C-alpha positions in Angstrom: 22.4 38.6 72.7 24.3 38.1 69.3 22.8 34.5 69.3 19.2 36.4 69.5 20.2 38.5 66.8 21.6 35.9 64.6 18.4 33.8 64.8 16.3 36.8 64.2 18.3 37.4 61.1 18.0 33.7 59.9 14.0 34.0 60.6 13.7 37.0 58.5 15.7 35.3 55.7 13.5 32.2 55.9 10.6 34.2 55.8 12.0 36.1 52.5 12.7 33.1 50.9 9.3 31.2 51.7 7.6 34.4 50.3 9.8 34.2 46.7 9.4 30.9 46.4 5.4 31.2 47.0 5.3 33.6 44.3 7.5 31.5 42.0 5.2 28.7 42.6 2.3 30.8 41.6 4.2 31.8 38.5 4.8 28.3 37.4 1.5 27.0 38.0 0.1 29.9 35.7 2.4 28.8 33.1 1.5 24.8 33.2 -1.1 23.7 31.1 -4.2 22.4 33.0 -3.2 18.7 33.7 -7.0 17.5 33.4 -6.8 18.6 29.8 -3.7 16.5 28.9 -5.2 13.2 30.4 -8.4 13.7 28.5 -6.1 14.1 25.1 -4.0 11.3 26.1 -7.1 9.1 26.9 -8.9 9.9 23.4 -5.6 9.0 21.5 -5.3 6.2 23.3 -8.8 5.2 22.5 -8.4 6.1 19.1 -5.6 3.6 18.7 -7.9 0.9 20.3 -10.3 1.1 18.0 -7.9 1.0 14.9 -6.3 -2.1 16.4 -7.2 -6.1 16.3 -6.7 -8.3 19.4 -3.4 -9.0 18.4 -2.6 -5.2 18.4 -2.4 -5.0 14.3 -4.2 -2.2 12.5 -7.5 -3.5 11.3 -7.6 -3.5 7.5 -4.0 -3.3 7.4 -1.0 -5.3 5.8 0.4 -7.9 8.2 4.1 -7.4 7.7 3.9 -3.5 7.3 1.6 -2.1 9.6 -0.2 -0.1 6.8 -3.0 -0.1 4.4 -1.7 -0.4 0.8 -2.8 2.2 -1.3 -2.7 0.4 -4.5 -6.4 -0.9 -6.4 -6.3 -4.1 -8.4 -9.1 -4.7 -10.8 -9.1 -8.5 -11.1 -10.9 -9.7 -14.4 -12.3 -13.4 -14.3 -12.1 -14.4 -18.2 -15.2 -15.2 -20.1 -19.0 -16.1 -18.8 -21.6 -18.0 -19.4 -23.7 -15.6 -21.1 -21.3 -14.2 -24.0 -21.6 -10.7 -24.7 -23.0 -10.7 -28.1 -21.5 -8.1 -31.1 -18.5 -7.1 -32.1 -16.2 -3.7 -31.0 -13.3 -2.1 -31.7 -9.7 -3.7 -31.4 -8.8 -0.3 -29.4 -9.8 3.4 -29.1 -10.3 5.0 -32.5 -9.4 1.6 -34.3 -11.5 0.8 -37.4 -10.6 -3.2 -36.6 -13.5 -5.0 -35.1 -13.3 -8.0 -32.9 -15.8 -10.2 -31.2 -17.1 -8.8 -27.8 -16.4 -11.9 -26.1 -16.0 -15.7 -26.7 -17.0 -18.5 -24.4 -13.7 -19.8 -23.6 -12.4 -23.1 -23.5 -12.9 -26.3 -21.0 -11.3 -29.0 -19.0 -10.6 -32.1 -21.2 -10.4 -34.2 -17.8 -12.5 -32.1 -15.7 -15.5 -30.6 -17.9 -15.0 -27.5 -16.0 -15.6 -24.2 -18.1 -13.0 -22.0 -18.1 -15.1 -18.9 -17.1 -16.0 -21.1 -13.7 -12.6 -21.5 -13.4 -11.3 -18.1 -13.7 -14.1 -17.0 -11.3 -13.2 -19.4 -8.6 -9.7 -18.5 -8.9 -10.4 -14.7 -9.1 -12.5 -14.6 -5.8 -9.8 -16.6 -4.0 -7.1 -14.1 -5.6 -9.5 -11.3 -4.3 -9.3 -12.4 -0.5 -5.7 -13.1 -0.4 -5.1 -9.7 -1.8 -7.1 -8.0 0.5 -5.7 -9.7 3.4 -2.3 -8.1 2.2 -4.0 -4.6 2.3 -5.0 -4.2 -1.2 -8.5 -2.8 -2.4 -9.8 -5.3 -5.1 -12.5 -5.0 -7.7 -13.7 -7.6 -9.6 -15.3 -7.1 -13.1 -17.8 -10.0 -12.6 -18.6 -11.9 -9.5 -21.0 -14.5 -10.9 -21.0 -16.5 -14.1 -24.2 -15.1 -15.7 -23.1 -11.7 -16.5 -22.1 -10.8 -19.9 -19.3 -8.4 -20.2 -17.4 -7.5 -23.3 -13.7 -6.6 -23.4 -14.1 -3.2 -23.7 -16.6 -3.3 -20.5 -13.9 -5.2 -18.4 -11.4 -2.5 -19.0 -13.9 0.3 -18.4 -14.4 -1.4 -15.1 -10.6 -1.0 -14.4 -10.1 2.8 -15.9 -13.7 3.6 -13.9 -11.9 2.3 -10.6 -8.7 4.4 -11.2 -7.0 1.1 -10.8 -3.0 0.9 -10.4 -3.2 -2.7 -12.1 -5.6 -4.5 -14.0 -5.0 -8.5 -13.8 -7.0 -10.9 -16.2 -7.3 -14.4 -15.1 -7.7 -16.7 -17.9 -6.8 -20.6 -18.7 -5.2 -21.8 -22.1 -6.5 -24.2 -24.5 -4.9 -25.9 -27.8 -5.7 -28.6 -30.4 -2.1 -30.3 -29.1 -2.9 -31.9 -25.7 0.5 -32.5 -24.7 0.9 -28.5 -24.5 1.2 -27.4 -20.9 2.7 -24.2 -19.2 1.6 -20.8 -17.7 2.3 -17.4 -19.5 1.2 -13.5 -19.1 0.4 -11.3 -22.1 0.9 -7.8 -22.6 0.9 -5.0 -24.9 4.0 -4.3 -27.2 6.3 -1.3 -27.1 4.7 0.0 -30.2 1.2 -0.2 -29.1 -0.9 2.0 -31.2 -3.2 2.7 -28.2 -1.4 3.1 -24.8 2.4 2.8 -25.8 3.3 4.7 -22.5 2.0 1.7 -20.3 4.4 -0.8 -21.9 7.1 -0.6 -19.4 4.5 -1.2 -16.7 2.3 -3.8 -18.2 5.7 -5.6 -19.2 6.8 -5.5 -15.5 3.8 -6.6 -14.0 3.5 -9.6 -16.4 7.1 -10.7 -15.7 6.9 -10.4 -12.3 3.5 -12.4 -12.1 4.4 -15.3 -14.4 7.9 -15.7 -12.5 6.4 -15.9 -9.0 3.2 -18.3 -10.1 5.6 -20.4 -11.8 7.7 -20.4 -8.6 4.6 -20.9 -6.3 2.9 -23.6 -8.4 6.0 -25.4 -9.8 4.6 -25.3 -13.6 6.2 -24.7 -16.9 6.8 -21.1 -17.3 6.0 -19.8 -20.8 7.2 -16.5 -20.4 5.4 -13.3 -21.4 3.6 -13.0 -24.9 3.8 -9.3 -26.0 0.8 -8.6 -28.4 -1.5 -5.9 -29.7 -4.2 -8.1 -30.5 -6.0 -8.9 -27.2 -8.7 -5.8 -27.1 -9.1 -6.0 -23.4 -5.4 -4.6 -22.8 -5.9 -2.1 -25.6 -9.0 -0.5 -24.2 -6.7 -0.4 -20.6 -5.6 2.9 -19.3 -3.7 1.6 -16.3 -0.7 -1.2 -16.8 -2.6 -4.6 -17.6 -1.6 -8.4 -18.1 -3.4 -11.4 -19.2 -2.6 -14.5 -17.0 -3.1 -17.8 -18.7 -2.6 -20.3 -15.8 -2.4 -23.2 -17.6 -3.8 -25.7 -20.6 -7.2 -27.0 -19.8 -7.1 -29.2 -22.9 -3.7 -31.1 -21.3 -5.3 -33.6 -19.3 -2.9 -33.3 -16.2 -2.7 -29.6 -15.8 -6.5 -29.8 -16.0 -6.7 -31.5 -13.2 -4.4 -29.7 -11.2 -6.0 -26.3 -11.8 -9.5 -28.1 -10.5 -7.9 -28.8 -7.3 -8.0 -26.5 -4.5 -4.4 -27.0 -3.2 -3.0 -26.0 -6.7 -5.5 -23.2 -7.0 -4.1 -22.0 -3.5 -0.6 -22.1 -4.9 -1.5 -20.4 -8.1 -3.1 -17.5 -6.0 0.1 -17.0 -3.8 2.1 -17.0 -6.9 0.0 -14.6 -8.6 -0.4 -12.1 -5.3 3.7 -12.6 -4.6 4.2 -11.1 -7.9 1.8 -8.2 -7.7 3.4 -7.6 -4.2 7.0 -7.4 -6.3 5.4 -4.9 -8.8 4.4 -2.9 -6.3 7.7 -2.8 -4.4 6.8 -5.1 -1.4 
């Protein structure tokens, strides 16, 4: 009799526990989010990641090293043109001093290549390299038959709200023995945008140092002057890159070669990276 009562008690207790457990499970099920919805959201997130990723898992249009697209805009200005912009224009905003809107530039003493052709070739290669590194890049001109004044070139950079204005040139002088690369920026006393001097000087230093390191050429440093109207009209940090002397036979031949052009491009791009802190 005692055994039967004990069994009955156990049975009743089991029923009560089962009922409580059932009620608890119902409450927990009501509190849980719908499983199907969670799966769909997760699938959408995975799909978005797959769309933004390349075959190697990197993000499309991104910097290979950081995995993030760089926000900086760089405007490249291939110096001169086969069609020279006519007339004159002010040295800077509000200036009474006038300068030629543009000039024809120099040419290779050995190769006969005009400066405007060399600068466009290098600028196009530099554009591709910077884009591969994640930058947004704008060219002031993309063909040799576009006449552009110095003010118009600076205006392209200003209108693009660029972060750096890099002007690509090659040098020329009567003495054929002179060689080396340099950059040119405004002075600390610039009458137009003196507040841009620190950034323009830093951009010029970083580019010339890395260019000469990569190309193995003579480093002639940074020339500070307020005589360049293209720099004076720029509302953003600007520099002119004089890659070398086309009037020097050896340097002219080097700059005409694809191998040396690629070295210069790598150096200039490295300098831009350093300037932006990459």
